[in-house]
C-alpha positions in Angstrom: 169.4 -120.6 -242.1 166.4 -121.6 -240.1 163.1 -121.9 -242.1 159.8 -120.5 -241.0 158.4 -124.1 -240.6 161.2 -125.0 -238.1 160.5 -121.8 -236.3 156.7 -122.6 -236.0 157.6 -126.1 -234.7 159.8 -124.6 -232.0 157.0 -122.2 -230.9 154.5 -125.1 -230.8 156.9 -127.3 -228.8 157.0 -124.8 -226.0 153.4 -123.5 -226.3 151.0 -126.0 -228.0 148.4 -123.2 -228.3 150.7 -120.8 -230.0 149.1 -118.7 -232.8 151.0 -119.9 -235.8 148.9 -117.8 -238.1 150.1 -114.7 -236.3 153.7 -115.9 -236.8 153.2 -116.6 -240.5 151.7 -113.2 -241.0 154.6 -111.5 -239.1 157.1 -113.5 -241.1 155.5 -112.6 -244.6 155.2 -109.0 -243.6 158.8 -108.8 -242.4 160.0 -110.4 -245.6 158.0 -108.0 -247.8 159.2 -104.9 -245.8 162.8 -106.0 -245.9 162.7 -107.1 -249.6 165.7 -105.9 -251.5 167.7 -105.2 -248.3 170.8 -107.3 -247.6 173.1 -107.8 -244.7 176.9 -107.0 -244.8 177.3 -110.9 -245.4 175.4 -110.6 -248.6 172.5 -112.6 -247.2 168.9 -111.3 -247.6 168.1 -109.1 -244.6 165.1 -111.3 -243.6 167.5 -114.0 -242.4 168.3 -111.8 -239.4 164.7 -111.3 -238.0 164.1 -115.0 -238.6 167.2 -116.0 -236.6 166.3 -113.6 -233.8 162.8 -115.1 -233.7 164.3 -118.5 -233.5 166.5 -117.4 -230.5 163.3 -116.0 -228.8 161.6 -119.3 -229.4 164.6 -121.1 -227.9 163.9 -119.0 -224.8 160.4 -120.6 -224.8 158.8 -117.2 -224.9 155.2 -116.8 -226.2 154.0 -116.1 -229.7 153.8 -112.4 -229.0 157.5 -112.2 -228.3 158.4 -114.5 -231.4 156.3 -112.2 -233.7 158.1 -109.2 -232.1 161.4 -110.9 -233.0 160.3 -111.3 -236.6 159.1 -107.6 -236.7 161.8 -105.9 -234.5 163.6 -104.1 -237.3 160.7 -103.0 -239.6 160.1 -99.7 -237.8 163.8 -98.8 -237.6 164.9 -100.0 -241.0 161.8 -99.6 -243.3 159.1 -97.1 -243.9 156.7 -98.9 -241.7 155.2 -97.0 -238.7 154.5 -98.4 -235.3 150.8 -97.5 -235.9 150.8 -99.8 -238.9 152.3 -102.6 -236.8 149.7 -102.2 -234.2 146.9 -102.1 -236.9 148.1 -105.4 -238.3 149.3 -107.3 -235.3 147.6 -105.8 -232.3 148.8 -103.6 -229.4 150.8 -106.2 -227.6 153.1 -107.0 -230.4 153.4 -103.4 -231.3 154.3 -102.5 -227.8 157.2 -104.9 -227.7 158.4 -103.9 -231.1 158.3 -100.2 -230.1 160.3 -101.0 -226.9 163.0 -102.9 -228.9 163.2 -100.1 -231.4 163.7 -97.5 -228.8 166.5 -99.5 -227.1 168.2 -100.1 -230.6 168.4 -96.4 -231.1 170.1 -95.6 -227.8 173.7 -94.4 -228.3 175.5 -95.7 -225.2 178.8 -94.1 -226.3 177.5 -90.6 -225.8 178.3 -88.2 -222.9 177.9 -89.3 -219.3 174.8 -87.2 -218.9 173.2 -88.6 -222.0 174.3 -92.0 -221.2 172.6 -92.0 -217.8 169.4 -90.8 -219.4 169.7 -93.5 -222.0 170.1 -96.2 -219.3 167.0 -94.9 -217.6 165.1 -95.3 -220.8 166.3 -98.9 -221.1 165.3 -99.7 -217.5 161.8 -98.3 -218.1 161.4 -100.3 -221.3 162.4 -103.5 -219.4 160.2 -102.8 -216.4 157.2 -102.0 -218.6 157.5 -105.4 -220.4 160.3 -107.8 -219.8 159.9 -109.3 -223.2 161.4 -106.1 -224.7 164.9 -106.8 -223.3 164.7 -110.5 -224.0 164.0 -109.8 -227.7 166.8 -107.3 -227.7 169.2 -109.8 -226.2 168.3 -112.3 -229.0 168.9 -109.4 -231.5 172.3 -108.6 -230.0 173.3 -112.3 -229.8 172.7 -112.9 -233.5 174.4 -109.6 -234.4 177.5 -110.7 -232.4 177.5 -114.1 -234.2 177.7 -112.3 -237.5 180.0 -109.4 -236.5 182.9 -110.4 -238.7 181.3 -108.8 -241.7 181.4 -105.2 -240.2 184.4 -102.7 -240.4 186.8 -102.9 -237.5 185.7 -99.7 -235.8 182.0 -100.7 -235.8 183.0 -104.3 -234.5 185.0 -102.8 -231.7 182.2 -100.4 -230.7 179.5 -103.1 -230.7 181.7 -105.6 -229.0 182.5 -103.2 -226.1 178.9 -102.2 -225.7 177.9 -105.9 -225.6 180.5 -106.6 -222.9 179.6 -103.6 -220.8 175.8 -103.4 -221.1 174.1 -106.5 -222.6 176.1 -109.3 -221.1 175.7 -107.9 -217.5 171.9 -107.5 -218.2 171.8 -111.2 -219.3 173.7 -112.2 -216.2 171.3 -110.2 -213.9 168.3 -111.9 -215.5 170.0 -115.3 -214.8 170.5 -116.0 -218.6 173.9 -117.6 -218.2 174.0 -119.3 -221.6 173.3 -116.0 -223.4 175.7 -114.1 -221.1 178.5 -116.6 -221.7 178.2 -116.5 -225.5 178.0 -112.7 -225.6 181.1 -112.3 -223.5 183.2 -114.9 -225.5 182.1 -113.3 -228.8 183.0 -109.8 -227.6 186.3 -111.0 -226.2 187.2 -112.5 -229.6 186.9 -109.1 -231.2 188.2 -106.9 -228.4 191.4 -108.9 -227.8 191.8 -111.4 -230.6 195.4 -112.3 -229.7 194.5 -113.1 -226.0 191.4 -115.0 -227.3 193.3 -117.2 -229.7 196.0 -117.9 -227.1 193.4 -119.1 -224.6 191.5 -121.0 -227.1 194.5 -123.0 -228.2 195.6 -123.6 -224.6 192.1 -124.8 -223.6 191.9 -127.1 -226.6 195.2 -128.7 -225.6 194.1 -129.1 -222.0 190.7 -130.6 -223.0 192.4 -133.2 -225.2 194.9 -134.0 -222.5 192.3 -134.4 -219.8 189.4 -135.9 -221.8 190.0 -139.4 -220.6 190.6 -138.4 -217.0 187.3 -136.4 -217.0 185.5 -139.4 -218.5 186.9 -141.6 -215.8 185.8 -139.1 -213.1 182.3 -138.9 -214.5 181.9 -142.7 -214.7 183.2 -143.1 -211.1 180.7 -140.6 -209.8 177.8 -142.2 -211.7 178.8 -145.7 -210.4 179.2 -144.4 -206.8 175.7 -142.7 -206.9 174.0 -145.9 -208.2 175.7 -148.0 -205.6 174.5 -145.5 -202.9 171.0 -145.6 -204.5 171.0 -141.9 -204.8 168.6 -140.9 -207.8 170.1 -138.7 -210.5 169.1 -137.7 -214.0 172.6 -137.4 -215.5 176.2 -136.4 -214.9 177.8 -134.1 -217.4 181.1 -132.3 -217.7 181.6 -128.6 -218.6 184.6 -126.5 -219.6 185.2 -123.0 -218.1 184.4 -120.3 -220.7 187.3 -118.5 -222.3 186.3 -115.0 -221.1 185.8 -116.4 -217.6 189.4 -117.7 -217.7 190.7 -114.4 -219.0 188.9 -112.5 -216.2 190.3 -114.8 -213.6 193.9 -114.5 -214.8 193.6 -110.7 -214.7 191.8 -110.5 -211.4 194.0 -113.0 -209.5 197.2 -112.3 -211.5 197.9 -116.0 -212.1 199.2 -118.0 -215.0 197.2 -120.3 -217.2 198.6 -123.4 -215.3 197.2 -122.0 -212.1 193.6 -122.1 -213.4 192.4 -125.2 -211.4 188.7 -124.9 -212.0 188.9 -125.4 -215.8 187.1 -128.7 -215.5 183.8 -129.2 -213.6 181.3 -132.0 -213.3 177.6 -131.2 -213.1 175.0 -133.6 -211.5 171.4 -133.1 -212.4 169.2 -134.8 -209.7 165.5 -135.3 -209.3 164.9 -133.3 -206.0 166.5 -130.9 -203.6 166.8 -133.8 -201.1 168.8 -135.7 -203.7 171.1 -132.7 -204.2 172.3 -132.9 -200.6 172.5 -136.6 -200.6 174.8 -136.4 -203.8 177.0 -133.8 -202.0 177.5 -136.3 -199.2 178.4 -139.1 -201.6 181.0 -136.8 -203.4 182.7 -135.8 -200.2 183.0 -139.4 -199.1 184.5 -140.3 -202.5 187.0 -137.5 -202.9 188.6 -135.1 -200.5 186.8 -131.7 -200.4 188.9 -128.5 -200.7 188.4 -126.4 -197.5 186.5 -123.1 -198.1 185.3 -124.0 -201.5 181.8 -125.1 -200.7 178.8 -122.8 -201.7 175.2 -123.4 -201.0 173.1 -121.5 -203.5 170.2 -123.8 -202.9 169.4 -122.5 -199.5 170.5 -119.0 -200.4 169.8 -118.3 -204.1 171.5 -115.6 -205.9 169.5 -112.4 -206.6 168.9 -113.5 -210.2 167.3 -116.8 -209.0 170.4 -119.1 -209.6 170.4 -122.2 -207.3 173.0 -124.9 -207.2 175.4 -126.6 -204.8 179.1 -125.9 -205.6 182.0 -127.9 -204.1 185.6 -128.4 -205.2 187.3 -131.8 -204.5 190.7 -133.5 -205.2 190.7 -136.8 -207.1 192.9 -139.8 -206.2 195.4 -138.6 -208.9 195.6 -135.1 -207.3 193.4 -133.4 -209.9 191.4 -130.6 -208.4 188.0 -130.1 -210.0 184.6 -128.5 -209.2 181.2 -130.3 -208.9 177.9 -128.5 -209.3 174.7 -130.2 -208.1 171.2 -129.1 -209.0 167.7 -130.3 -210.0 166.5 -130.0 -213.6 164.4 -127.0 -212.7 167.4 -125.3 -211.1 169.5 -126.1 -214.2 166.9 -124.6 -216.5 166.9 -121.4 -214.4 170.7 -121.4 -214.3 171.0 -121.5 -218.0 167.9 -119.5 -219.2 167.1 -117.4 -216.2 163.8 -115.5 -216.2 162.9 -117.1 -219.6 162.6 -120.5 -217.7 159.8 -119.0 -215.6 157.8 -117.7 -218.5 154.0 -117.9 -217.7 151.5 -115.4 -219.1 148.2 -114.3 -218.1 146.6 -111.7 -220.4 150.0 -110.8 -221.8 151.7 -110.1 -218.5 153.7 -112.2 -216.0 151.0 -113.4 -213.8 152.5 -115.8 -211.3 153.8 -114.2 -208.1 156.8 -116.4 -207.6 158.1 -115.3 -211.1 158.0 -111.6 -210.1 161.0 -112.0 -207.7 163.3 -112.8 -210.7 163.1 -109.2 -211.9 161.7 -107.3 -208.9 165.3 -106.0 -208.5 164.7 -104.0 -211.7 161.7 -102.1 -210.3 163.5 -101.5 -207.0 166.6 -100.3 -208.9 164.6 -97.8 -211.1 162.6 -96.5 -208.1 165.6 -95.2 -206.2 167.7 -94.4 -209.2 165.1 -91.7 -210.1 166.4 -89.8 -207.1 170.1 -89.9 -208.1 171.0 -86.5 -209.8 174.6 -87.1 -210.7 175.0 -89.1 -213.9 178.4 -90.4 -212.9 177.0 -91.8 -209.7 174.1 -93.3 -211.6 176.3 -95.2 -214.1 178.6 -96.5 -211.3 175.6 -97.6 -209.2 174.0 -99.3 -212.2 177.1 -101.4 -212.8 177.1 -102.4 -209.2 173.5 -103.5 -209.4 173.9 -105.2 -212.8 177.0 -107.3 -212.0 177.0 -108.0 -208.3 179.4 -110.6 -206.8 177.3 -111.3 -203.7 177.8 -112.3 -200.1 174.9 -113.7 -197.9 174.6 -112.4 -194.4 172.0 -112.8 -191.7 170.2 -110.6 -189.2 170.1 -112.0 -185.6 166.6 -113.2 -186.4 167.8 -115.2 -189.4 166.7 -112.9 -192.2 169.0 -113.2 -195.2 170.6 -110.0 -196.6 172.3 -110.4 -200.0 175.0 -107.7 -200.4 177.8 -107.0 -202.9 181.2 -108.5 -202.2 183.2 -106.1 -200.1 180.1 -104.8 -198.3 180.5 -103.6 -194.7 178.3 -103.3 -191.5 177.4 -99.8 -192.8 176.0 -101.3 -196.0 174.2 -103.9 -193.9 172.7 -101.2 -191.6 171.4 -99.1 -194.5 169.8 -102.2 -196.1 167.7 -102.4 -193.0 166.6 -98.8 -192.8 168.0 -95.3 -193.5 167.9 -94.3 -189.8 169.7 -97.4 -188.7 172.4 -96.6 -191.3 172.8 -93.0 -190.1 173.1 -94.0 -186.5 175.4 -97.0 -187.0 178.5 -96.8 -184.7 179.6 -100.4 -185.0 178.5 -104.0 -185.3 178.7 -107.4 -183.7 179.6 -109.9 -186.4 179.1 -113.5 -185.2 178.9 -112.1 -181.6 182.1 -110.2 -181.7 182.4 -106.4 -182.0 184.1 -105.2 -185.2 184.9 -101.9 -186.8 182.6 -100.5 -189.4 185.2 -101.0 -192.0 185.1 -104.8 -191.7 184.3 -106.6 -194.9 181.5 -109.0 -194.4 181.6 -112.7 -195.6 178.9 -115.1 -196.5 177.4 -116.7 -193.4 178.1 -113.8 -191.1 175.4 -113.0 -188.5 175.4 -109.2 -188.2 173.9 -107.1 -185.3 174.1 -103.3 -185.9 175.0 -101.1 -182.9 173.5 -97.7 -183.1 173.7 -94.5 -181.1 170.9 -91.9 -181.1 172.0 -88.6 -182.6 175.0 -90.1 -184.4 175.4 -88.9 -188.1 177.2 -90.3 -191.1 180.8 -89.4 -191.8 182.2 -88.4 -195.2 184.8 -91.1 -194.7 182.0 -93.6 -195.0 181.9 -92.9 -198.7 185.3 -94.7 -199.0 184.0 -97.7 -197.1 180.5 -98.5 -198.4 179.8 -100.3 -201.7 176.1 -100.5 -202.1 174.4 -97.8 -204.1 171.7 -97.4 -201.5 174.1 -96.7 -198.7 176.2 -94.3 -200.9 173.2 -92.4 -201.9 171.8 -92.0 -198.4 175.2 -90.8 -197.0 175.7 -88.3 -199.9 172.2 -87.0 -199.4 172.8 -86.4 -195.7 176.2 -84.8 -196.2 174.9 -82.6 -199.0 172.2 -81.2 -196.7 174.6 -80.6 -193.9 177.4 -79.0 -196.0 174.9 -76.8 -197.8 173.9 -75.2 -194.5 177.5 -74.6 -193.8 178.2 -73.2 -197.3 175.2 -70.8 -197.0 176.6 -69.5 -193.7 180.1 -69.1 -195.0 178.8 -67.4 -198.2 176.8 -64.8 -196.0 180.0 -64.1 -194.1 182.2 -63.6 -197.2 179.5 -61.3 -198.7 179.3 -59.2 -195.6 183.1 -58.9 -195.6 183.0 -57.6 -199.2 180.3 -55.1 -198.2 182.5 -53.8 -195.4 185.5 -53.4 -197.8 183.5 -50.9 -199.8 181.8 -49.2 -196.8 178.4 -50.3 -198.0 175.3 -50.8 -195.9 173.7 -54.3 -196.1 170.1 -53.0 -195.8 170.5 -50.4 -198.7 172.2 -52.9 -200.9 169.8 -55.8 -200.3 166.6 -53.8 -200.1 163.5 -55.6 -201.6 164.2 -58.6 -203.8 167.5 -57.4 -205.2 169.5 -60.4 -204.3 166.9 -62.8 -205.5 166.8 -61.0 -208.8 170.6 -61.2 -209.2 170.7 -64.9 -208.2 169.3 -66.0 -211.5 172.2 -64.4 -213.4 174.6 -66.8 -211.5 172.4 -69.9 -212.1 171.0 -69.9 -208.6 167.3 -70.2 -208.0 167.2 -68.4 -204.6 169.3 -66.1 -202.5 170.3 -69.0 -200.3 171.5 -70.9 -203.3 173.7 -67.9 -204.3 175.2 -67.7 -200.8 176.0 -71.4 -201.0 177.7 -70.8 -204.3 179.8 -68.1 -202.7 180.7 -70.4 -199.8 181.8 -73.2 -202.1 184.0 -70.8 -204.1 182.1 -71.1 -207.4 181.0 -67.5 -207.3 183.0 -64.5 -206.1 181.3 -62.2 -203.6 182.7 -59.2 -205.4 181.0 -60.4 -208.6 177.7 -60.5 -206.9 178.2 -57.1 -205.5 179.2 -55.7 -208.9 175.8 -56.7 -210.1 174.0 -55.1 -207.2 175.8 -51.8 -207.0 178.0 -51.3 -210.1 178.4 -47.6 -209.7 179.7 -47.8 -206.0 182.3 -50.3 -207.0 183.6 -48.1 -209.8 184.0 -45.2 -207.4 185.8 -47.3 -204.8 187.9 -49.8 -206.6 189.5 -52.3 -204.2 193.0 -53.8 -204.5 193.0 -57.4 -205.4 193.1 -59.7 -202.4 196.2 -61.6 -201.4 194.4 -64.8 -202.3 193.7 -63.6 -205.8 197.3 -62.6 -206.3 198.5 -66.0 -205.0 196.1 -67.8 -207.3 197.3 -65.9 -210.3 200.9 -66.7 -209.6 200.2 -70.4 -209.0 198.1 -70.7 -212.1 201.1 -70.7 -214.3 202.0 -74.2 -213.1 198.7 -75.7 -214.1 197.9 -74.0 -217.4 197.1 -77.4 -219.1 193.5 -77.2 -217.7 191.1 -74.3 -217.4 187.6 -73.8 -215.9 184.8 -73.0 -218.3 183.6 -69.4 -217.7 186.2 -68.5 -215.0 189.6 -66.9 -215.4 190.7 -66.5 -211.8 190.3 -69.9 -210.2 193.3 -72.0 -209.2 193.3 -75.3 -211.0 195.4 -78.4 -210.1 195.4 -81.9 -211.4 194.7 -84.5 -208.7 197.5 -86.8 -207.9 195.3 -89.8 -207.1 194.6 -90.3 -210.9 197.1 -87.9 -212.6 194.8 -87.1 -215.7 196.4 -86.6 -219.0 195.5 -84.6 -222.1 192.7 -86.4 -224.1 191.1 -88.0 -221.1 187.7 -87.0 -220.0 188.0 -84.8 -216.9 185.8 -83.4 -214.2 186.4 -80.6 -211.8 185.5 -80.4 -208.1 185.6 -77.1 -206.1 187.5 -77.6 -202.9 187.5 -75.2 -199.9 190.4 -72.8 -200.0 192.5 -74.9 -202.6 190.8 -74.1 -205.9 189.5 -76.7 -208.4 190.8 -80.2 -208.2 190.8 -81.9 -211.6 190.2 -85.7 -211.8 190.0 -88.2 -214.7 186.4 -89.2 -215.0 187.6 -92.9 -214.5 189.1 -92.0 -211.0 187.6 -94.1 -208.3 187.7 -91.1 -206.0 185.4 -89.1 -208.3 182.2 -90.7 -207.1 183.2 -90.1 -203.5 184.2 -86.5 -204.1 181.2 -85.5 -206.1 178.7 -86.2 -203.5 177.4 -82.6 -204.0 176.6 -81.8 -207.7 176.7 -78.1 -206.7 180.4 -78.3 -206.3 181.0 -79.9 -209.6 182.4 -77.6 -212.2 183.2 -77.9 -215.9 186.9 -78.1 -216.8 188.5 -78.5 -220.3 192.0 -79.1 -221.6 193.5 -75.7 -222.6 194.6 -75.9 -226.2 196.9 -72.9 -225.7 199.0 -74.6 -223.0 202.5 -75.8 -223.6 203.2 -79.3 -225.0 205.1 -80.5 -221.9 204.6 -84.3 -221.4 202.7 -86.2 -218.6 204.3 -88.7 -216.4 202.5 -92.2 -216.5 203.2 -95.4 -214.6 202.4 -98.7 -216.5 202.2 -102.1 -214.9 203.0 -105.0 -217.3 202.5 -108.7 -216.4 204.7 -111.0 -218.5 205.9 -114.5 -218.7 209.3 -115.1 -217.0 211.5 -115.5 -220.0 215.0 -114.2 -220.9 215.1 -111.0 -222.9 211.5 -109.9 -222.5 212.4 -106.8 -220.5 214.7 -105.6 -223.3 212.0 -106.3 -225.9 209.4 -104.3 -223.9 211.7 -101.2 -223.3 212.8 -101.3 -227.0 209.3 -101.2 -228.2 208.5 -98.2 -225.9 211.6 -96.3 -227.1 210.6 -97.0 -230.7 207.7 -94.8 -230.2 209.9 -91.9 -229.2 208.8 -92.2 -225.6 211.1 -91.0 -222.8 211.4 -93.7 -220.1 212.2 -92.3 -216.7 212.3 -95.5 -214.6 212.0 -99.2 -215.0 211.6 -101.8 -212.3 211.2 -105.6 -212.7 210.6 -108.6 -210.4 209.7 -112.3 -210.9 207.6 -114.8 -208.8 205.7 -118.0 -209.7 207.1 -118.2 -213.3 205.7 -114.7 -214.0 207.3 -111.3 -214.2 206.1 -107.9 -213.2 207.5 -104.8 -215.0 206.8 -101.2 -213.8 207.7 -98.4 -216.3 207.5 -94.8 -215.5 207.4 -92.8 -218.8 206.7 -89.4 -220.2 203.8 -89.3 -222.8 202.2 -86.5 -224.8 198.6 -87.4 -224.5 196.0 -90.2 -224.3 196.5 -91.3 -227.9 200.2 -91.6 -227.3 199.6 -93.7 -224.3 197.2 -96.0 -226.2 199.8 -96.5 -228.9 202.4 -97.4 -226.3 200.0 -100.0 -224.6 199.1 -101.5 -228.0 202.7 -102.0 -229.0 203.6 -103.5 -225.6 200.7 -106.0 -225.8 202.1 -107.1 -229.2 205.3 -108.4 -227.6 205.2 -112.2 -227.2 204.9 -113.2 -223.6 203.1 -110.1 -222.4 200.0 -111.1 -220.5 198.5 -107.9 -219.3 199.2 -104.1 -219.5 197.5 -101.6 -217.3 197.9 -98.0 -216.3 198.4 -97.7 -212.5 197.8 -94.8 -210.2 201.1 -93.3 -208.8 
């Protein structure tokens, strides 16, 4: 355990004028408030805030942040009030402690609507004072290091939250060292078998290649000296376990096909020396085509700068070399913490602002997003981008997520340019709007006055800005159409009962009734009728109940058909409606136990999708057409057909072992297909399962078969 004296030394090393009296006071207060409390490990509780403060000091943050690290749990875990903290330590320390406390109490596993609001709270806390999230990251990192002492369910929940929320935030802030450790620690708890398999393999590879790596490093050092290119040091690095795991899953390759396990890193004295070093490396070893990346001239959004190149040694070993200055290296490892300069308690140097300006921009436009599902999806795109760097004809750089199209590029310039985009010239050649842009492309948007976005664009674009602008436009257009259709349906219902519109709709009658159907105005009520969420006859029954009793109308053909067809989809029902046709979407094939969402379609009833379905965000561009659906507990227990894709090692008997394990869970297998390539096998199994828990048991038991690399549910 670190002592207070060592903590004070760390603070003074980064900030010679640090207020150690403030830190001593914060430590003594924290120790007194947490007296008698112990952690699950049996250690005194004060060891945790002391370790958190040490991590904050390692980030080279100021004494306010370190004091907040010492005090970050006193409000949540003791009887201390935030007012007491402010009285003793001042408003700045109290402000950071309060922000960390608020984030710590956010339940990210709650409902989608609540989760979206919680993310907004976190973003607001980060924008208000970036030290809040940095202290929270230090808190989460120490908790992950000591996670073994918690019960399994708590460990899995915290590990998943770390992987999905805190590691991406660390990545977006450029804090690679923190991000890597959080990912590896979470990976160890979420998939211990895969983690141990990878760790053992990497250890073997490291021992086998240690002498070769040492030789490559010495060769590079000697070559640079002979060429009189200044450098600070040459070091080697090993790819992180979670990074290897992700690459194997993403590219569907074997461990032996991970060629960038080894990398050399050259730390130089200047940008000029970076490029000189690159030239020497390419003269010494053969470069791999298409594997050179210049993040010095075009930094990543989180401030990362480095030259990356892959080369092949004389012995045929492929490896990567990263070249950067000492300042670039500090930014690459520590991100925004490497730029920490304070003036009156706030970041005061303009160049530092760009390293988290994305946060303010993200929050600004996210305030406009109404649908929580879209908010969460967009946030993930913003937090974990895989970027391409494109150019306008005038040379302005536009950083876009990988997979971006000319439409995304157009909306990044201006909303009107995006709306009117009809095509683009990429590198001087006309291309369709579906074209995926690549780094280095020069893009010229072609527009046509009066042109408007298409709903199909929602299947093309990847940036949250483009998606939001397109949805906003389509929503406005379709609402006009829905209002018009609703009026026609209402007029038709009036004629069925020989009613006069003027007498029925006299005064503010329709506006008064609108509220009973959740509509603010008459136009909104007509829109609901047009979308099919409200029946015209139900509205009429509220307006003139006596006339409808005197002239009962026979059910329409559509109503009869819906009631007949409902029998085939009784597994799902719509909250508050008994006569809507409901059908499960084939694109995602939702199963009992999964979270589901309903979407009102024109003339077809309610389409039910799994919340995880990639089409959901594209379909739910209009929140007014979203409708609550639930699994019907009274429905029959007939099974659901599911397709699993299983990636395995190519060895004798593994297919029989997999199918035997599935059958052991009393699961009806409908079809099995298997194929092999590159020393790996692919097994596809179509089976009938009862619900989500049944499916999860099947997946777990398959993953336990030796030689199984990955199991995933696939869309049919």
